[in-house]
ZADO-317561 format. One line per 4 residues: their letters; for each residue x, y, z of C-alpha. Coordinates in Angstrom, 1 decimal. Layout:
<nodes>
a> X/Y/Z  ... $
</nodes>
This chain:
<nodes>
mpdr> -82.1/-25.5/13.0  -79.7/-23.2/14.9  -78.0/-26.3/16.5  -77.5/-27.8/13.1 $
fvri> -75.9/-24.6/11.8  -73.6/-24.5/14.8  -72.6/-28.1/14.3  -71.7/-27.5/10.6 $
algv> -69.7/-24.3/11.5  -67.8/-26.1/14.1  -67.1/-29.0/11.8  -65.8/-26.7/9.0 $
tlgl> -63.7/-24.8/11.5  -62.2/-28.1/12.9  -61.5/-29.3/9.4  -59.7/-26.1/8.5 $
lvaf> -57.7/-26.3/11.7  -56.7/-29.9/11.0  -55.7/-29.0/7.4  -53.7/-26.0/8.6 $
vaqp> -51.8/-28.2/11.1  -51.3/-31.0/8.7  -50.3/-28.9/5.7  -46.4/-29.1/6.2 $
yila> -46.6/-32.9/6.6  -48.8/-33.3/3.5  -46.4/-31.1/1.4  -43.4/-32.9/2.7 $
flys> -45.0/-36.3/1.8  -46.1/-35.3/-1.6  -43.4/-33.0/-2.9  -40.1/-33.8/-1.0 $
adsp> -37.1/-33.8/-3.4  -35.7/-37.0/-2.1  -33.7/-37.6/-5.3  -31.3/-35.3/-7.2 $
ravt> -33.1/-32.4/-8.9  -33.0/-31.8/-12.6  -30.6/-29.1/-13.6  -32.2/-26.0/-15.1 $
argd> -30.7/-25.2/-18.5  -29.2/-21.7/-18.8  -28.2/-19.7/-21.8  -24.6/-18.7/-22.7 $
lsaa> -22.5/-16.6/-20.5  -22.6/-12.9/-21.2  -19.9/-11.4/-23.4  -18.4/-9.7/-20.4 $
ekst> -18.4/-13.0/-18.4  -16.8/-14.9/-21.2  -14.1/-12.3/-21.6  -13.2/-12.4/-17.9 $
velf> -13.2/-16.2/-17.8  -10.9/-16.3/-20.9  -8.7/-13.7/-19.4  -8.2/-15.7/-16.2 $
aras> -7.6/-18.9/-18.1  -4.8/-17.2/-20.2  -3.1/-15.3/-17.4  -3.3/-17.4/-14.3 $
psvv> -0.8/-20.1/-15.4  1.8/-17.2/-15.4  1.0/-16.2/-11.8  2.9/-17.8/-8.9 $
hvfa> 2.8/-17.9/-5.1  6.0/-16.6/-3.5  7.1/-17.8/0.0  10.0/-16.0/1.6 $
qaaa> 11.4/-17.7/4.7  13.8/-15.9/7.0  13.7/-18.3/10.0  15.1/-21.8/10.2 $
rgra> 13.0/-24.3/8.3  12.7/-26.7/11.2  11.3/-24.0/13.5  8.9/-22.9/10.9 $
lmep> 7.5/-26.4/10.4  7.0/-26.8/14.2  5.0/-23.6/14.5  1.2/-23.5/13.9 $
ddey> 0.1/-22.5/10.5  -1.2/-18.9/10.7  -2.0/-18.6/7.0  -5.7/-17.8/7.6 $
gqfg> -5.1/-16.0/11.0  -3.7/-12.6/11.9  -1.2/-10.8/9.8  0.9/-7.8/10.1 $
qgee> -0.1/-5.0/7.7  2.4/-2.5/6.6  1.9/0.2/4.0  3.0/-2.1/1.3 $
ggqq> 0.2/-4.5/1.8  2.3/-7.7/2.3  1.2/-10.6/4.4  3.5/-11.3/7.4 $
qggs> 2.6/-14.6/8.9  2.9/-15.1/12.6  6.1/-15.9/14.4  7.9/-18.0/11.8 $
gsqt> 9.5/-15.0/10.0  7.9/-15.9/6.7  6.4/-13.6/4.1  4.1/-14.6/1.3 $
gtgf> 3.1/-12.8/-1.8  2.5/-13.1/-5.5  4.7/-12.9/-8.5  4.5/-13.6/-12.2 $
vwda> 6.7/-15.1/-14.9  8.5/-12.4/-16.9  10.4/-14.4/-19.5  11.0/-17.9/-20.9 $
aghv> 14.3/-18.1/-18.8  12.2/-18.4/-15.6  12.6/-14.9/-14.2  9.8/-13.9/-11.8 $
vtnn> 8.8/-10.4/-10.9  7.5/-9.6/-7.4  7.6/-6.9/-4.8  10.9/-6.2/-3.0 $
hvve> 9.1/-6.1/0.4  7.9/-9.7/-0.2  11.4/-11.2/-0.4  13.4/-8.6/1.6 $
gatk> 13.3/-10.6/4.8  14.7/-13.7/3.1  17.6/-11.8/1.5  18.9/-10.9/4.9 $
gggs> 20.7/-13.6/7.0  20.6/-16.4/4.5  16.8/-17.0/4.2  15.2/-19.1/1.6 $
isvr> 12.6/-18.5/-1.2  10.3/-21.0/-2.8  7.7/-20.5/-5.4  4.5/-22.5/-6.1 $
lssg> 3.5/-22.6/-9.7  -0.1/-22.8/-10.9  0.4/-26.5/-11.6  1.1/-27.0/-7.8 $
evvs> 4.8/-27.7/-8.3  7.0/-26.1/-5.7  10.5/-25.0/-6.7  13.3/-23.1/-5.1 $
arvv> 14.2/-19.6/-6.3  17.0/-17.1/-5.8  17.0/-13.3/-5.9  18.6/-11.9/-9.0 $
gtak> 18.2/-8.2/-8.2  16.1/-5.8/-6.1  15.1/-2.2/-6.6  13.9/-0.7/-3.3 $
sydl> 13.1/2.6/-4.9  10.4/0.9/-7.0  9.6/-1.9/-4.6  10.5/-4.5/-7.2 $
avlq> 12.5/-7.7/-7.2  13.4/-10.3/-9.7  13.7/-14.0/-8.9  15.2/-16.9/-10.9 $
lgrv> 13.3/-20.1/-10.7  15.1/-23.4/-10.1  14.6/-26.4/-12.3  10.9/-26.8/-13.2 $
akmp> 9.1/-29.6/-15.0  7.5/-27.2/-17.4  8.2/-23.5/-17.6  5.0/-21.4/-17.3 $
ppla> 4.5/-18.8/-20.1  5.4/-15.2/-19.6  2.5/-12.7/-19.2  1.6/-10.6/-22.1 $
lgts> 2.9/-7.0/-21.7  0.9/-3.9/-22.0  1.7/-0.2/-21.5  0.6/2.2/-18.8 $
sdlk> 1.1/5.3/-21.0  -2.4/5.2/-22.5  -4.5/4.1/-19.5  -7.8/5.8/-18.8 $
vgqs> -9.6/6.3/-15.6  -12.7/4.0/-15.6  -11.3/1.2/-17.8  -11.5/-2.3/-16.4 $
afai> -8.7/-3.7/-14.3  -8.1/-7.3/-13.1  -5.9/-8.4/-10.3  -4.7/-12.0/-9.8 $
gnpf> -3.0/-13.0/-6.6  -2.9/-15.0/-3.4  -4.7/-12.9/-0.8  -4.4/-14.4/2.7 $
gldh> -2.7/-17.5/1.2  -5.6/-18.4/-1.1  -4.1/-19.4/-4.4  -5.1/-17.7/-7.7 $
tltt> -7.8/-15.3/-6.7  -9.2/-13.0/-9.4  -10.7/-9.7/-8.4  -12.1/-7.1/-10.8 $
gvis> -12.6/-3.4/-10.8  -11.7/-0.3/-12.6  -8.7/2.1/-12.8  -9.7/4.6/-10.2 $
alqr> -7.0/7.2/-10.7  -3.7/7.8/-12.4  -0.5/9.7/-11.5  -0.7/8.9/-7.8 $
rlpt> 2.4/9.1/-5.7  3.5/6.3/-3.4  6.3/6.5/-0.8  8.9/3.8/-1.2 $
qegr> 12.2/3.0/0.5  15.4/4.9/0.0  13.7/8.2/0.8  11.9/8.4/-2.6 $
elsg> 8.4/8.6/-3.9  7.3/6.7/-6.9  5.2/8.9/-9.3  2.7/7.8/-11.9 $
viqt> 1.3/5.1/-9.7  -2.0/3.4/-10.7  -4.9/3.4/-8.3  -7.5/0.7/-8.6 $
daai> -10.6/-0.5/-6.7  -10.0/-4.1/-7.7  -9.8/-5.8/-4.3  -6.1/-6.1/-3.2 $
npgn> -5.3/-7.7/0.1  -2.2/-8.9/2.0  -0.8/-11.7/-0.2  -1.6/-9.9/-3.5 $
sggp> 1.6/-7.9/-3.3  3.8/-8.5/-6.3  0.9/-9.8/-8.4  -0.2/-8.5/-11.8 $
llds> -2.7/-5.9/-12.6  -4.2/-6.6/-16.0  -6.2/-4.8/-18.6  -9.3/-6.3/-20.4 $
agrl> -7.0/-7.8/-23.0  -5.1/-9.7/-20.3  -2.0/-7.6/-20.7  0.2/-6.6/-17.7 $
igvn> -0.4/-2.9/-16.9  1.0/-2.8/-13.3  2.4/-4.7/-10.3  0.1/-4.6/-7.3 $
taiy> 2.2/-3.2/-4.4  0.1/-1.4/-1.7  -3.3/-0.8/-0.2  -4.6/2.1/1.8 $
spsg> -6.5/0.6/4.7  -6.6/1.5/8.4  -8.1/-2.0/9.0  -5.5/-3.9/7.0 $
asag> -8.1/-5.3/4.6  -9.0/-4.0/1.2  -10.9/-0.8/1.3  -11.1/-0.4/-2.5 $
igfa> -8.0/1.7/-2.7  -5.1/-0.3/-4.1  -1.9/0.9/-5.8  0.2/-0.7/-8.6 $
vpvd> 3.6/0.2/-10.0  3.0/1.1/-13.7  4.2/-1.4/-16.2  6.3/1.1/-18.1 $
vvnr> 8.4/1.5/-14.9  8.6/-2.2/-14.5  9.6/-2.7/-18.2  12.4/-0.2/-17.7 $
tvpd> 13.6/-1.6/-14.4  13.4/-5.3/-14.7  16.0/-5.7/-17.5  18.5/-3.8/-15.4 $
likn> 17.8/-6.1/-12.5  18.3/-9.2/-14.7  21.6/-7.9/-16.2  23.1/-6.0/-13.3 $
grvr> 21.3/-7.1/-10.1  20.5/-3.4/-9.4  18.8/-0.5/-11.1  20.9/2.4/-12.4 $
npgi> 19.2/5.3/-10.7  19.4/8.6/-12.6  20.5/11.3/-10.3  22.4/14.5/-10.0 $
giia> 24.4/13.7/-6.8  23.0/15.7/-4.0  21.7/14.9/-0.5  18.5/16.9/0.1 $
gqea> 17.3/18.5/3.3  14.3/17.1/5.2  11.1/18.6/4.0  9.7/19.2/7.5 $
asar> 12.8/21.3/8.4  12.5/23.2/5.2  8.9/24.0/5.8  9.7/25.2/9.4 $
lgid> 12.2/27.6/7.8  9.6/28.8/5.3  11.6/27.4/2.3  9.6/26.3/-0.7 $
gvvv> 11.9/24.0/-2.6  14.6/21.3/-2.2  17.5/22.4/0.0  20.9/21.1/-1.1 $
vqvl> 22.5/19.8/2.1  25.5/18.2/0.5  26.9/17.8/-3.0  28.6/14.5/-3.7 $
pgsp> 32.2/14.8/-5.0  32.6/14.2/-8.7  28.8/14.2/-9.2  26.9/16.1/-11.9 $
aaqa> 25.8/18.6/-9.3  29.4/19.2/-8.3  30.4/19.7/-11.9  27.6/22.2/-12.3 $
gltg> 28.7/24.2/-9.3  25.9/23.5/-6.9  26.6/24.3/-3.3  25.3/22.6/-0.1 $
idrr> 25.0/23.9/3.4  28.2/25.5/4.8  29.3/23.1/7.6  31.1/25.8/9.5 $
tgdi> 28.5/28.5/9.5  25.3/26.5/8.8  24.4/29.0/6.0  22.1/27.5/3.4 $
gdvi> 23.6/27.3/-0.1  21.4/26.4/-3.1  17.7/25.7/-3.1  16.3/24.0/-6.1 $
vgan> 12.9/25.5/-7.0  12.3/24.3/-10.5  13.3/21.6/-13.0  12.7/21.4/-16.7 $
grpv> 10.1/24.1/-16.5  8.2/22.6/-13.6  8.0/23.9/-10.1  9.9/21.9/-7.4 $
hrla> 8.3/22.1/-3.9  9.8/18.9/-2.5  12.2/16.1/-3.3  9.5/14.0/-5.0 $
dlta> 9.0/16.8/-7.6  12.7/16.8/-8.4  12.9/13.0/-8.4  10.1/12.7/-10.9 $
vvee> 11.7/15.1/-13.4  15.1/13.4/-13.1  13.6/9.9/-13.6  11.6/11.0/-16.5 $
agld> 14.8/12.5/-18.1  16.6/9.2/-17.6  20.4/8.5/-17.5  22.9/10.8/-19.2 $
kpvn> 20.2/13.3/-20.1  20.3/17.1/-19.4  18.1/18.7/-16.8  17.7/22.4/-16.4 $
llve> 17.4/23.4/-12.8  16.1/26.6/-11.4  18.3/27.3/-8.4  17.9/30.0/-5.7 $
rdgr> 20.9/31.3/-3.8  21.1/34.4/-1.6  17.7/35.6/-3.0  18.8/35.4/-6.6 $
vrtv> 17.5/32.7/-9.0  19.6/31.3/-11.9  19.3/28.4/-14.3  21.8/25.5/-13.9 $
rvtt> 22.2/22.7/-16.5  23.2/19.3/-15.2  23.5/15.9/-16.9  22.1/13.0/-15.0 $
adva> 24.3/10.0/-14.1  24.0/6.7/-12.3  24.2/7.8/-8.7  24.6/5.0/-6.1 $
qsrl> 23.6/7.2/-3.1  20.1/6.7/-1.9  18.9/10.3/-1.9  19.2/11.8/-5.4 $
</nodes>
């Protein structure tokens, strides 16, 4: 009896062991999907998904890929394609491709005449020394383009497309005056050379300040966490209605890749600047005609305000009687400490007030000289000098 029980137990154990070893083979034989599987039906997209899909479908045909070539074409064609390799990352967030002297970015169609808006830093290299610019449309067609005008102070440029088979539609225009932190934001661009990429996020902050060229700072900048990477520069930032609310121009990232902190030039600034670029090739910068002292030097001297280093002859500042530093003695003349009822601690504060006022508008300055403060009224004018 015990021997029989042992034999049965051993038989059961052996059977279980064989079944355990053979299980994968049996399952593979019986249930292998050796023909295409049936597709599982799904319900409709969510309302939010549908809205995003429709937004991209409407807006993407207006978004273009900009190629600015500074080097000779033949040399560029002989060099290896580095589009997906290393890139140089500046504060503007552009994509500098290796060795060939090329820069790529994004742009969008502004009007039915074929004007395209992008960042100045995307095309700046090609505007020096007879470089070339080409644009790839969403249809895949590649056309040549020329620079109509640039505004370094706003990091904006306008291109004119050459002959195209079919002109893409202009983007719908929104406003940046009523934006709210937390509302949805959508960026379309060409990060790392990848065409027509959509990233989504929210407006993270408003009224940021962004250093630009010409010794200025752009105020009222939009901050977003929608992923913006090298190659997105010059592309549109859209609201949930698919309207343009900003031009993506910079990222903050020590690594050079998106860290969720991107910046866009507000569309109200773009809408004010682009018509001037189309008509005149340049932006009429409102100013008062001074050259301001360096902020670091002012801070070392314990001066809180904008030191007037020089007053340009015939400028509004000269007509108002402002005085710069005495070249013979080095004595400081006027220090601007307020403008239109707002404190002025540095040049960006004064620039913001003057630009808000616009051209040919009065600005009341609070000016300190020899320890006494007085109010000086100046009228802004189109000042060509780069400072203010």
